[in-house]
N, C-alpha and C positions, 0 to 999 in steps of 0.2 A: 417288291423285288422288281430291280431293272432287266431290261429285256438284253442289255450285255452279258456275255460270256468271259468268266475265266475258269484258265486251267491252271493248275501248279500239280505240283506232286516232292515227293521224296523218295531215296532208297532204302530198302532195308534191308543195309549192309553193317547193322550193327543198333544199339539202343539208341535214343534218341535223345540232346544233350540241351541244358539252358540256352544256346544258342538257337538252338533248333527251335524253341518254346515260343522269343520272340519271333519267327516269322510264324509261327501256328497261330499267334494273338495275332497277329496281321490280319492274316484270313478269316479269323472269328468276327475282327469287323467287318471285313467287306461282304461274308454271306447277308449281310442284310441289304445290299446294296446291287448284286449281281447276281444271276446262276453263275454256281461256279462247281467245279468238277474237279475233284481233291483225290490227286492216284496215289498207289502208291508201286513205284515204279519196280518190278521186279524184275523183267526184261534187261533194264540198265545195269542192274545188281550183278548179272551174269559176265561184265564186263571184268570184275575185279573178283567174282566169286565163284568162276568156271567151274573149280575144281573142289567146290564146297556148295555146291546146290543143297544138300540136305536145310543148310541153315537159312536161306530166303525164304521159304514157305513161316516156319516162327517167326520170323524176323518181321514180314509182311505185317501177321494179323497183329504185333506189339506196335506198329506204327500208326497201323488202323484204332487200337485203342490208345493209342498218345494222341492223335488227330479227334479223337470224341474227346477225353478227358479235359484237350487242352479248349474245348469251347466248341467246337465244330459239331452243329444240329445234323447227325445222319438225315433226318427225316427233311434237310431244307438244302443240305450240299449232298452231292453225287460223289462220294467215299468208295474207291473202289481197290480194286487188287489189274495192274494194267495189264497182263495176259489174260484177264478173262475178256475182253475185250481185244477178241480177235481183230479187227477193224486197225488196230495200231498197226500190226503188221504187214499188210496189207499194203497200207498206203506208204511205210517206211521202204517196201522194197520199188512200187512205185515212184518214189522221191528220187530212190537211190540212181534210178537210171538218168536224171535227168539233174544232179547235182556232179557241177565238176569236182574231178577230184583235187584241186589247188584249193578250192574252197576250204574242203577240209586240215589240209596240211596247214592252213595257216592260223585255223583257232587257240588259240594261246594256251587250254586247257589241255588240248592237247599232248603237247609238250610238257605238260607241267604234272600228267599221269606218267610219261614214259620217266619222268629223272625221278618222282616220289616214289613208286613203283620198281625202282632199278629195272626197266626192262629192256634187254636187247630184240634186236630187228625177229630174230624166231620169235620171240613172245609180244608183239605188238599183233595184236589179232584183229581181223579187219571190223568186228563189231565195235574193239575200242576207237579205232579211227571212224569205224559212223555214227559212232553216240551222235553225235551231234542232228543226224538227218532222224534218226528215234528219235530224237525231243522234238523236232519239227514235224514230225509226225504225230507224236503226242498233243501239240497244241493244234495243230492246224486240222483235223481231225474233229476237232468241236469246232471249230471255226472259230476259235475263241478272240474277241478285243480285244486282250491285255491278260498280260501275266505278271504277278509279282515277281519281280526278281533281286536277288543283291548285284551292285557293280561287277563284282566279278562275274556272272551269268551275263552279264549285255553281249558279248561277243557272241554266244550260243545264241542268243536271241535275236540280233541281228542277223545272222545265216540266216537262221527261221523265214522270216522277213524278207533276204536274199532268194532261197529256195521258192515260199509263197508268188514273188512276183514272178520269179521265170516260168514258174510255171502255169501262172495266170496269162502272161504273154505267150507262151506255145501255145495253149489250151484253151484259153478263154476267163473269163473273171469265175473264179470259184472261190478262192481265199481272201479274207480280208487280211492285212497285213497287221501280224499283234502289235501293240504297244506294251512298253516297259510300263511296270507299276513299283519305281525304287522308292523306298519310303524313306525320306531321308534322315527322319526322327529316329527308324529303328537302331539301336547301338548295335556296334559289332564287340561280340560279349567276349574278354581276354580270357583263356584258356589259364589252367594252376600255373602255367611255368609261364606266362608273359604273353606267347603268340597267340594269335585267333586260336578260340576254340574249336577242335575238333578229333572225332574221333581217330583220326589216321595217325594226332599227333598224342595221343593217350596220356590227354590234359582236360578232362572231360568231368563235367560235374551231370549227372545222367539223370533223365525224370524218373530212371526206375530205382535209383539209388535210395536205400533207406537211410535213415535220419542218422545213425551213428557211422555211414559212411561219406554222408555230405560233411559231418565234423570233422572229420578224419583226413577228406582232401582238403578240406581248410583251412586245417591245421598244417597242411604239408606245403602250400601254396606260397607262390612266390614273394617275399613283400623287399621292400625299402632295403638297399644292400647297406647303406648306409646310417640305416637307424638301427641299433645293436643294442641300447638300453634305454628304456619308457622315457628318457631325460631324453635321450636325442631328437634332434628336430627330424621329422618328416618329412616324405615329399610323395605326399598321395598319389601324384600322378606316375609316380613309379613302381606304384604297390598295385598290385595284382588285387588282395584283398580290397581295398579302398577304393575303386576301380570298379569290381561289381558291387560295394555299398551305393557308388553312386546311381547305378541303373535300377539296383532292386530296394533303396532308401530314397528316390528323389528328392523329399522332402525333408529329410533327417540328417541325409548326409553330410550338408555344409559346416555342420558343428562337428562333426566328427573328424571332419578332414582338418578345420582348424584348430582343434585340441591336439590332434595329431601333428602339424604343422611347430604346435610350440612347446612342444614335447610332454603333453600335459596326461598322455594316454600311448599305451603300449599297444603292439604287436596282438597282445594275445586276448587284451578289450577286444581289438578290430575283430579276430578272427569270432570269439567266443559272441558278439554280436550279431555278424553274416552269419553264421551258422543258426542263429534262431530266426534272421531275417529269411534265409532260402528254404527251413524245412517248415516254415508257415507259408511259404508260397507253394512248395510243392505237397504237404500235407492233404490240401483237396483232390489235386491232381493225380497223387499217387491212390487213393482212394475209389477215387471214381475208377483211374486202369486196373485196382484189382478186381471191381466190380464185373467189369466188361471181360477180363479174361479169366473169371472166373464163372462165366455164362458163356460158353461157344455158342452157345445157338442164336443167341441174341446177336452176339459179333460176326456170326456168319450170316444173321437174317440182312444185317444192315450194309456189309458187303455185296451179300446177291443184288437186293431192291437197288445200290448206288450203281452195279456193273449193267442192270437191266436199264435202267434211265441212261447211263450213259450209250449204252449200245443201240441203243434207239438213234440218239442225233447223230451217231459215229455210222451208224448203217444209212442214211439218211446223208450222210455227206459223200460216201463212198460210192451210192448211186449216182451223185451228182458227176466226182472223179469219172469214174466210169465212161460215164456218157460223154464227159469233154474228151476223152482222150478215145472214142473209140473201142471201146472195148467190150 
């Protein structure tokens, strides 16, 4: 395992879906090359679930089970819940003192969240505005060298780099500036309605969905509107079912696409075959997930061990930070 460190995480705001699985597969590949800290960011979830906090704890454990079921080795990777490592909060506080307000107001996702959640001025919390500072603390407390991110998260990571640079200029070199690891090969998974797959759009196939639920969702998925009959020529690029087939059957999809274009296969066959492909993919993951959730002591132990390893490094970082700031 390399000496370079990576930090990444996901919010426990609901079940993970196929789009998240592609990210987890990337993490599983990277775990053999880097020291990895994979966090379940429950404090971040408070920005939208502040009035439903009872949901966060159980969801965090499910996300941890998904991490492991998707291939992360808890003996190799530090898997932990953010709030179990209090150094995140301390560094967030200190970084908030040196982060200009204007930097936060210009982050594109702040405006997007306000619009998506339809928040007025009184509904926008300090926590929502300061979300990127807490995210910076999550990364910098491990002095991470790199962060696997999607393109939509690049502004957040650039802000983290700016905060690290400002801190280092004020107090001396403590933090490396984390580099982005954008995997261009990772597909953007389309949702059942044609938009990007997302919990907030209610268009996702979840890792916890059973086989019948997957079949029902695929059957309701958006297909090419001009293909009414089987013999009508299809446009696979305009069909969610065909797009998902390309992601999860990278070898065999070409034949199905060509038959679709020629009008020798219909939507019913496309949906039936995609259902079989997705259930074959998810069956072992669902089995491992059930095993983990039915053994709460083992899952608790994995999270405790991950938090202990994370806390050791975070504590070391905070000693450096306090010394640099004369605290």
